[in-house]
N, C-alpha and C positions, 0 to 999 in steps of 0.2 A: 511443445507443450502448452496446452490450454490453460487459461487463468485459474479455472476451476482446480486443474491438477496442482498447480503451484500452491493455490490457497490450502488445499488438502494437505500437501508437504509441510507447509508452515504449520498447520494444526497439529498434525502427528509429531512433529518434532519439537515444537514449543508449546502447544497448546495448554499443557496443564499449568506451566509457569505463568503463561500469559493470562489465563483466568485469575490465577491468585493475585496477579498485579493489578489487574482491573483496568477499566477504561481510562479514567482520569490520568493514571501513571503512564499507561500505554501510549495515550495522546501526547503526553509531554516528550517520550521518547520519539514519536513520529515527527513532532514539531522539530526536535532537535536534528533529525535527519533531513528535514527539509532546508533547514538553515545550513547544513553542510553541503547539500546540493546547490543552494543559492551561492554558496563560496566558490564551488567548483565551476559553475557556470560562469560567474563573473571573472575568474580566473582564466577561463579557457582551457582547463586542465582536462584533456580528452580522457585519460584514464580514470581520473578522479570522478568526472561526470557519469561515467558508466557504473562505477561502484556505488555512487551516491544514489542514481536512479534505482539501482537494484535494491538498495537499503530502504529507500523511501516505499517501494512497492511491497517489499517484505512486511514492514511496519504497517502499511495499509491493509494488507491481508490479515495481519494480526488484529487490528482494531476490527475489521469486518467479521472475523472469526468469533470473537469474544462478544460481539453485538449481533451474532446470528444473521449476518448478511452474506449472500452468496454475491460476490462481485461480478461473476461473469453474467449471472441472471440480470443484476442491477444495470449492467451496460447495455442490455437490450433497450432500455429507453433511447439510446443512441443509434442502435442498429436496426430498430423496428421500422424507421421512416417516419415515426410520428413526432419527431422533434422539429419545432418550427423556430425560425429566428437565430440569433446568435447570442453568446453570453460575453 
């Protein structure tokens, strides 16, 4: 599955509700999931890490959808060979 396919799946399944919730509230859900991922990483919980990575990515797709950002296209900044240096 490509990133764009997953992002479209999230939009089709949750888009209406996500748009109603809006960016600020959705961002808070995203941050909550990032916190849960941090806990799973700290605890070394392999199964938990997988689930939390999936949750973080799904909420990132939601944020992108309600802000009209195509994540796959946005990631071209890294795959185009034009990125210099390290962050």
